[in-house]
VEXROLUM-523849 format. One record per residue (C-alpha): residue in one letter; z, x, y. Coordinates in steps of 0.02 Angstrom, whole numbers, plus 50000, padded with zeros to 5 digits. Layout:
residues N
NODE   residuo      c3      c1      c2
NODE         a       Z       X       Y
...
//
This chain:
residues 227
NODE   residuo      c3      c1      c2
NODE         x   49201   48547   47730
NODE         x   49059   48485   47603
NODE         x   48969   48434   47739
NODE         x   48935   48607   47843
NODE         x   48947   48696   47686
NODE         x   48784   48618   47637
NODE         x   48697   48608   47778
NODE         x   48724   48807   47826
NODE         x   48661   48816   47621
NODE         x   48472   48714   47672
NODE         x   48475   48812   47834
NODE         x   48470   48969   47729
NODE         x   48380   48892   47606
NODE         x   48214   48889   47744
NODE         x   48241   49066   47831
NODE         x   48087   49125   47882
NODE         x   48136   49308   47773
NODE         x   48021   49292   47592
NODE         x   47993   49096   47633
NODE         x   47852   49056   47485
NODE         x   47928   49098   47337
NODE         x   48104   49019   47394
NODE         x   48003   48872   47406
NODE         x   47915   48886   47255
NODE         x   48089   48899   47164
NODE         x   48117   48761   47250
NODE         x   47984   48663   47200
NODE         x   48031   48694   47027
NODE         x   48211   48655   47061
NODE         x   48192   48493   47138
NODE         x   48059   48418   46999
NODE         x   48216   48436   46867
NODE         x   48310   48351   46944
NODE         x   48193   48220   47024
NODE         x   48131   48203   46877
NODE         x   48292   48105   46785
NODE         x   48315   47993   46960
NODE         x   48182   47873   46869
NODE         x   48281   47854   46712
NODE         x   48448   47843   46762
NODE         x   48410   47698   46883
NODE         x   48310   47606   46722
NODE         x   48472   47654   46636
NODE         x   48599   47599   46765
NODE         x   48458   47428   46787
NODE         x   48493   47385   46624
NODE         x   48690   47410   46598
NODE         x   48694   47287   46781
NODE         x   48613   47150   46679
NODE         x   48726   47163   46553
NODE         x   48860   47164   46662
NODE         x   48796   47004   46760
NODE         x   48768   46932   46558
NODE         x   48941   46941   46584
NODE         x   49018   46895   46756
NODE         x   49034   47036   46838
NODE         x   48995   46995   47022
NODE         x   48896   47164   47063
NODE         x   48799   47131   46894
NODE         x   48652   47040   46998
NODE         x   48641   47119   47176
NODE         x   48645   47303   47086
NODE         x   48513   47243   46940
NODE         x   48409   47175   47105
NODE         x   48442   47328   47233
NODE         x   48379   47457   47065
NODE         x   48219   47355   47021
NODE         x   48187   47392   47191
NODE         x   48221   47548   47217
NODE         x   48129   47548   47032
NODE         x   47994   47552   47114
NODE         x   47987   47658   47262
NODE         x   48046   47815   47213
NODE         x   47918   47778   47047
NODE         x   47799   47948   47033
NODE         x   47898   48109   47126
NODE         x   47916   48198   47002
NODE         x   47733   48199   46972
NODE         x   47676   48209   47158
NODE         x   47813   48399   47133
NODE         x   47744   48450   46986
NODE         x   47544   48443   47108
NODE         x   47635   48530   47244
NODE         x   47677   48656   47134
NODE         x   47498   48693   47071
NODE         x   47425   48672   47252
NODE         x   47589   48818   47316
NODE         x   47481   48913   47170
NODE         x   47627   48916   47036
NODE         x   47583   48838   46871
NODE         x   47657   48648   46812
NODE         x   47713   48749   46683
NODE         x   47842   48839   46806
NODE         x   47941   48676   46834
NODE         x   47918   48584   46624
NODE         x   47957   48757   46547
NODE         x   48148   48820   46581
NODE         x   48279   48746   46520
NODE         x   48359   48653   46704
NODE         x   48517   48765   46753
NODE         x   48699   48700   46739
NODE         x   48718   48649   46936
NODE         x   48544   48521   46879
NODE         x   48621   48464   46743
NODE         x   48783   48406   46842
NODE         x   48711   48348   46963
NODE         x   48638   48226   46851
NODE         x   48746   48227   46701
NODE         x   48861   48147   46776
NODE         x   48789   47984   46843
NODE         x   48750   47961   46653
NODE         x   48923   47990   46606
NODE         x   48983   47831   46745
NODE         x   48834   47742   46698
NODE         x   48878   47732   46523
NODE         x   49052   47728   46496
NODE         x   49117   47669   46665
NODE         x   49006   47565   46772
NODE         x   48846   47571   46837
NODE         x   48909   47557   47046
NODE         x   48950   47738   47056
NODE         x   48772   47763   47053
NODE         x   48766   47735   47226
NODE         x   48836   47863   47252
NODE         x   48721   47999   47197
NODE         x   48587   47898   47279
NODE         x   48685   47924   47461
NODE         x   48681   48099   47441
NODE         x   48498   48139   47396
NODE         x   48440   47997   47505
NODE         x   48583   48050   47651
NODE         x   48509   48265   47646
NODE         x   48322   48232   47670
NODE         x   48192   48367   47720
NODE         x   48190   48367   47912
NODE         x   48064   48322   48019
NODE         x   48026   48444   48068
NODE         x   48043   48577   47908
NODE         x   47855   48508   47820
NODE         x   47765   48604   47964
NODE         x   47885   48757   47970
NODE         x   47842   48789   47794
NODE         x   47660   48761   47841
NODE         x   47652   48902   47995
NODE         x   47776   49031   47903
NODE         x   47660   48995   47713
NODE         x   47512   48971   47776
NODE         x   47532   48836   47620
NODE         x   47403   48714   47636
NODE         x   47475   48522   47698
NODE         x   47419   48456   47467
NODE         x   47601   48586   47440
NODE         x   47696   48509   47568
NODE         x   47676   48318   47501
NODE         x   47828   48285   47415
NODE         x   47961   48363   47585
NODE         x   47815   48279   47699
NODE         x   47872   48093   47628
NODE         x   48049   48130   47601
NODE         x   48048   48172   47796
NODE         x   47972   48002   47813
NODE         x   48046   47867   47722
NODE         x   48244   47906   47655
NODE         x   48323   47869   47820
NODE         x   48229   47699   47766
NODE         x   48315   47692   47590
NODE         x   48482   47739   47656
NODE         x   48500   47611   47765
NODE         x   48450   47472   47650
NODE         x   48590   47557   47485
NODE         x   48706   47558   47659
NODE         x   48657   47368   47691
NODE         x   48676   47363   47505
NODE         x   48862   47445   47511
NODE         x   48914   47324   47651
NODE         x   48872   47163   47541
NODE         x   48920   47206   47373
NODE         x   49117   47141   47335
NODE         x   49184   47298   47308
NODE         x   49348   47325   47226
NODE         x   49452   47455   47313
NODE         x   49452   47557   47155
NODE         x   49247   47536   47153
NODE         x   49228   47570   47318
NODE         x   49350   47758   47250
NODE         x   49207   47753   47115
NODE         x   49063   47765   47238
NODE         x   49169   47899   47351
NODE         x   49209   48000   47175
NODE         x   49022   47995   47147
NODE         x   48957   48069   47292
NODE         x   49081   48202   47332
NODE         x   49022   48253   47162
NODE         x   48850   48250   47206
NODE         x   48881   48335   47379
NODE         x   48998   48462   47300
NODE         x   48845   48506   47177
NODE         x   48725   48470   47276
NODE         x   48798   48623   47381
NODE         x   48766   48751   47235
NODE         x   48631   48705   47189
NODE         x   48573   48735   47360
NODE         x   48697   48908   47385
NODE         x   48586   48955   47237
NODE         x   48420   48935   47287
NODE         x   48448   49046   47432
NODE         x   48502   49178   47369
NODE         x   48341   49298   47373
NODE         x   48433   49371   47561
NODE         x   48601   49368   47621
NODE         x   48743   49246   47625
NODE         x   48738   49117   47737
NODE         x   48861   49138   47885
NODE         x   48973   49016   47928
NODE         x   48946   48855   48029
NODE         x   48953   48913   48207
NODE         x   48946   49107   48184
NODE         x   48842   49181   48302
NODE         x   48697   49297   48300
NODE         x   48795   49481   48288
NODE         x   48902   49390   48109
NODE         x   48919   49508   47938
NODE         x   48886   49392   47828
NODE         x   48710   49351   47854
NODE         x   48572   49328   47957
NODE         x   48595   49196   48070
NODE         x   48494   49025   48038
//
C-alpha cells in the first residue's frame, strides 16, 4: 500500500546514521514544497470566489476555508529558511537550485487541477500534507542525534503540534461540503497522487544509505537496516 511505502520512507529518512546532512537536505527540499502552499491556496481562493459568483455550491465554503487556512500557513517558508541557517547551511541552498521534478509533480498537479478543473481537488493535497505531519517525538530525536539547537527545529516542532488540528478542520469541511460523487473522486485522485509523489520525495531524501526494508521486516532483512 502507498501509505506503508510512505511510512517506510519516513522511518528510513530519520534513521540516526548521518542524520545531520539529511536533515539539512530535508529542510531545503521542504522549503521548495512549502513555498508553493500559500500561492496554491491563493489561486484556489480566486477560482472558488469566481465559482461562487457563478452559483457553484462549493464556491463559498471553499473560499471561506481557504481564507482562514492561508492565514494559518503564511510565513512557514520563512521558518524553514531560519531553520536552514540555524542548522549551519546558507538559505541560498534552498533558494538557488531548481526544485526537482518530484517537487514539481507534487505541487504542479494542483496548479493544473485548480486552473483547468476545480479547486476542490486541492483538498486532497492538503489532506496528505497535513495527515503525514512530523511525529511528536521527532524534534527530540533530531536534536539528540545531531546536536542542533532548538532554533534549527522550529518547523518540525510547530507542524507536529499544529497539523492535527488543521486536519480535523479539513475533515469537518469535507463532511459538510455538498460534494457530488465525481467531486469526491476528484479529491481522492488528488490525495492519491499527492501520496505517491510525497513517497517518492521521501525515498529520494533518504537515499544517503541503504534502501528502507519492507514494513514489518525483521532486523536480519537483507534490504537494509530496520528503522
